[in-house]
N, C-alpha and C positions, 0 to 999 in steps of 0.2 A: 456604460463603457464595453467596449468590444473585448470578447474573451481571448486569452491567448490560445495558441495552438494545443498547449498542454492542458489547459483548462476546459477547452470546449470538446463536447462529446462527439465523437464520429466512429462509425463502424467502417470495417475493412474487409471486402472481398478479395482474396488472392486466388487467381487463376492457375491452378497447379495439377490438372488432370491429365494432361497429354503425355502421350508415350515419347513424342519427338522421334518419328520414323528416321529423319534424317540424320540423327545421331548414330545410327547403325548399332544399337545397344539395347539390351533388354532392360538396363536401368532407366528409371524414369527419368525423364529429361531434367526436372527440376533437382534431382539429387546428383547431377554430374558436379564434380568439384571444379571450383576456380578460386584462386587465392586461398587455397587452403581450407574450403568449406563448400557445401553444395549451393547452387545458384538460389535456391529458395531462401537460404540463411541470410544473404544479402539483403533481400526484401524485407524479411523478418527483422533483421538488425535495423533498417531505417524506421521502421514502424515503432520499434521499441524506443528508438532514440527521440522520435519526435511526439509520439502520442502512446506512452508505454501503458496506459490504462484502456487500450481499445479492445472493443469485441471484434474478434478477427474470425471469418468464415474462410477456411482452407477448402476450397473446391478441389477433391482428388478423384483420381479414376486408376490409370494404370499404377500398379505397384502401390496402391493406397495404404497397406497395412506397413509398408517399408518407410514411406513417407511420414505416417504418423509416428511410427516408432522413433525415427531419427529427429523429429521435432521435439517430442515429449521428452527425449533425453536430454535436452539442453536446458539447464536451469535458468539461463538469461531470459528464456521466454515466458517464464513462471507468471511475470506480472501480467500477460496477455490473457484475455478471456478467449480461450481458443476453442473453436468449433470445427469438426471435419465434416464436410459435406460430401456425399458419395455422387459423382456423375457417372452413372452406370455406362452410359453410351456417350462418346465424344461427339456432339452434333454442333459444335461451334461455341463461340465465346458468349453469344446471346443465350444459348442453352445452359451453359455453365452458370452464368449469373441468374438465371430463372431457378435453377437447382437451389442455390443459396437463399434466393428470396422466397421461394415456396417452402422452405423448410421452417420448423418452429424458430430457428434463430432469426430468419427473415421476416416472419410474422410479427416477432417482438420488435424488431428493428423498425418495421414500418409503423406499428402503432406508437411508438415513442417518437415518430419523425425525427429519426436521427439521420443525418447526411451519411452517405456511403461512398467511400473512397475505394475504387476497383483498380487493382494492380495486376499485371502479368507476373508470373513466378520466374520468369527468366531473363530479368534486367538486372544483372549484378552491379552495373556502374552507376545507378542513380544515386545522386547525393542527398543528404538530409535536407538542405535548403530548398531542394525541388519539392519534397514532399510538405516541408512547412508552407511553401507559397501555395500549393495546388489545394490544400485543405482549408484555405481561409474561407470564413463563412460565406455561402451562396447569398446573392441579392434574392429577396424574398419572391420575386417574380421569375427566378431562373430555375429551368428544369434541370440543368447540369452545367459543369465546367469541363472543358476538353482541353487537353494538353497537345500541343502541336510543335512541329519544329520544321525547319527547312533543310532539304537534302539537294546536293547536287545531282544525285543519280536517285530518285525515288522509287525505282522498279521494286515492286513486291509490297509496297506500302499503300494502305488507303489514301486517296487524295482528298484534301478539305475544298469543297466546292461551296464558294461564297457567292453573294449577290453583288456583283462587281468585283473589282480587285481587291477592295478592303472593307467590303459590305459585311452583313452578318453571315454566319454559316448557315448554309441551307442543308447540306447532307455530306455523308462521306462516300466516295466513289471506291470501291474495293478494286484492286488491281485487274481480276478477272473480268469485272463488269464495267471498268471505266471505258469510255470511247475515247478516241485519239487525241481530242482536245483536252479532255480531263487528264490524260496521261502526261501532259506537258506541265501539269501543276507541280511545283516542287514543295509545297507545304503539305505536310502529312499528318496524318492521326497517329498517335503512339501507344494506343491501348490503355492510358491512364486517363481517369475520369473522377470527378466527384458529382453524385447525382442527389437531388432531392429523393428521399426514399419512396415518398408515395408516388411520384412520376415514374420512379425505376421499376416499382412492383407492377403498377399498372401497364406501362408501356412494354414490359416483357411479355406481358400475355398477347400483345398485338403484333409481335414480330413474325415475319414469315421466312421461309427458307426458299423461296422461289428466287434462286440466283444460281450463278456458275457453278457453285461448289455445292449446292445444295445443303447449305449450314445456316444456322440462325445466328445472324451478326448483331453484336452489341452495338456496332456503329448505326444501325438502322435507327436508334433511339434519336440520334442527331436531327434526322429528318422528321421524325415524329413530334420532336419538341418545335422545331421550325414550323411546322404546319398547323399546331396547336396554339401558335404565337407565344410559346414558352421562351424565356430568353435561354440562349445558348452562350455561356461566358467562354472565352478563349484565354488560356495562359500559353504563350508562345515562348518556347525554351531555345535559347541562343545556341547553346553547346549540345549540338546534335549527338557527339560522341557519348554523351552521358546516357542516351536512350538506345544504345547499341543491344539489341536482343541477341539470343544463341539460339541457332536452329540446327546447326550441324557441328562436327568436331573443329572446324577450321575457325568458325565463328567463336567457339569456346576458346581456342587458342588466342585469337585476336583479343577477345575480352580479357583473358588472363595477362596478356601483355600489357595492355591499358591499364589494368588494375595494378599490376606490379610498379609500373612507371609511378603512378600516383602514391604507391607505398613508399617508394625509393625517395622521391621527391619530398614527401612528408618528413620522412625520417632525416633526410639531409638537412632541411631547414630547422630541425630540432638540435643539430650539432652532431650528426653522425657523418662520418668521412667515408665516402666510398670510392675506392681506386677506380673501379669499373661500374659504373651503375647498371649498364646494360647488361652485365652478365651475373647481376645479383637477384636473387628472387627471396621474396619477403612475404609470407602469409598474412593476411589482415589481422589476425590475432595475436602477432608477435610485438613484444614491447622491447624498445631500445633506449638507451640512455645517451647523455652528451659524452663527447670525447671517445665514442667507439669507432674502432677502425676496421673496415671490412675490405677484405681483398677480393679479387675476381673469382667468380665461379661458386660463390657461397650460396648455400639453401638455408634458409632459417624458417622453421615450420612449426604448426601447432602452437602451443602456449608457451613458446620459449620467451624467457625474460633475461635480457642482457644489461648487466650494471654499467655504470661509468667506467671509462678508461679501458675497457676490454679491447683486445687486439684478436681478430678472427682472420687467420691465414687464408691462402687460396684454397678451393675445392673442399671446403668444409661443409659438413651437413649436420644440422642441429636441429632435434625435433622434440618438443616438450622438455626443453632444457632451461635450467636455472643457472646463469652464469655470475659468479661475483665480481667484484670490482678490481680492475687492472689484471684479471686472468688472461693469459695468453693461449689461445688455441691455435696450434700449428697446422701446416697443410695437411691435407687429406683425412683430417681426423672426421670420425662419425660418431655423434652422441644421440642416445635416444632415452627420454624419460629419467634424466639424472640431474645431479648437481655438481657444480664445480665452484670451490670456494675462492676466496679474494686472493689475488696474487699467485694462484696456482699456474703451473704450465702442463698443458696436455698436448703430446703429439711430438712429431708429425706422425700420421698413419696410425693413431690410436682409435679404439674402438670402445666406447662406453655403452653398454647395453643396459635395459631398463633397471632401475632400482639401486644405481650405484651413486656413491657420494664421495667426492673428492675434497679433502680437506684444504684449509689455507696453506699456502705456500707449498703444497705437495708438489711432486713432479712425476708425472705419467708420460713415459717417453715412447718412442717410436715402436710400432708393433706390439703394443701392450692392449690386451683385451680385459676388460672389468665387466663382470656380470653379478648383479645384487650384492655388491660388496660396499663396505665403507672404509675408504682409505683416510687415515689420520692426519693432521697438520704436520708438515715438514717431513713427511714420508717421501721416499723416492722408490719409484718403480721405473727404472731406466729404460728398458728394452726387452723385447722378445719375450713377454711373460702372459700367462693367463691366471687371472685371479677371480676366481667365482664363488659365491656364497661365503664371502670371508668377512672378517671383522679385523681391520687392520691398525693398529694404533699409531701414536704419533712418533715422529723421529725414528722410523723403521727404514732400514736399508734393504731392498731386495735385488740381488744381482741378477744378470743376464740368464733367461732360459728358465726362470722359476714357474712351477706349475701347481696349482691346487687341485688335487685328484678328489673331486667332490661328489662323484656319482659311481655306485659300484652296481648299477642294474637293478637294485632292489628298491622297494618302497617301505620304508619304516616308520610306523605311526603316522602314516599320510604324507610323509615326506619322501620325496625321491632323491633330493640333494642334501648332502652333508656339510656341516658348517667348519669352517677352518677359523681359529682364533689366534692372531698374532698380537701379542701385547706390546706396550711402549718399548722403543729403544732396541729392538731386536735386530740383529745383523744376519741376513741370509746370503751365503756365497752363491756363485754362479752354479746353474744346472742342478738346482734343488728341486724336490717334489715333497709335498705334504699330502698324506693319505687322510682324508677326513673320515669322521669328525676327530679333530685334534686341537690342541691349545700348546701354544709355544710361549713360555713364561717371559716375563719383563726382564729385557738386557741379555737374554740368552744369544748364543753365537750358533750358527748352523753351518758346518763346514760345507765347502763346494762340493758338488756331486753326490750329496747326501739324498736318501729317500727315507722321509721321516714317518714312521708308522705309530709311533707312541709319543705321548705328551712329553714336553720338555720342560723342566722346572726352571725358575727364573735363575739368571746369571750362568746357567750351565753352557757347557760346550757340547753339541751333540755331532757325532760321527757316524754316519750310516752308510758305508759303501764297502765293496769287497776289498780285501787286501790285495795290493799290487804284486805281481809276480813277474821277474824278468828271468828270462832263459837265455843265457849267452850263446850266440851262434845259431839259434834256431831258426831265424829267418832265412839263413842261408840254406839250411837243409829243406825248408819248404819250397825256395825257389828251384833247387836241384830236382826235387819230385816232380815239379810241374813242367 
């Protein structure tokens, strides 16, 4: 019985050493973000989905410490047997693969006769089904399997040279080395292969850098296999857009747009209604539910999770948010690292900074800013207020212009900010301030215009404002003097 892809053993080499000069950035190319995560993570995600127990060699060079740190920081790659192989000098794809196969990792893979999947680190659009097909077991006489596709404009890609139009593959002609006839070929190599590990290890020792770029090409192994009468299997992929690489900021943007279209299409087919799909951006890690309505100009980022029936108004930005059922997020709201309960209303133009929690049926109105605060159910903070480092109970009414004064410039017991506690059922009038640390007891009333500096006991009325003094006719005297 043939093993399934998840049962059969396969090793993986991911080529991730290049700087990417055309990116015009010191950031290693594979760490440039698309769809809310680095290019490299898209490749690792596909490997995890298809063959989660793989032994993976990541060939790193430029910024290798940063690449390794970012990869190891993500728990979803914990199932992979990860090895980081340093390519000190970038001398081409063949040299990168040789670094992997010459390492202790490569020696072990070769001894075990484990097939080797080779992937570039800059192909964010490849689907899982492609990986599933490419890693099907090789024929016992095969040296490798090559993935190809056809392009209307193949400029820049290695051309697949066959014996006759449909015959066996003889070699790959790289762009700079191809003659005029070969440049007319539209079938191209895609830098994705599965190798017999013994053939890969031996063949890499024989490749040469005598070519226009002075590099060691991994594609030279195809000609080696053909000369040695090794079978070269070919998987031709009809959807060439899935194999789009990234070499400069424009290609990064194009890949991002394509990836986003796929995300929006996926969620629309799951029951999400997009008013204007082309203006909505959704990271690959976002989760949406049925009956969510998304208005134009929305950005959903990070680990955001949105429950059933939520409405997200125009120009909303949500990053690492959890939104409960039927909540309404109004225009221009920005939320980061916070939670919004079921049936709550937030916005327009509210700002939820990290660590905030909004309870069920609560109302956070226009130009309200929350920071590291918990707002209870059925509480209303209607407009023009700042609530920071606060615990606000249920059924609280906070009037316009309320401010928690939570920082006095000092660090006390390691804390820079002080906490405000407002218990259930409190009513705060407009234009009030509370100077933390402070507690306002259950059911208390705070008169408008008050600056509260001392605790308020439950059910009390607190008035903390200067006495008003009217001086009849004084305004006229002031005008006469001026």
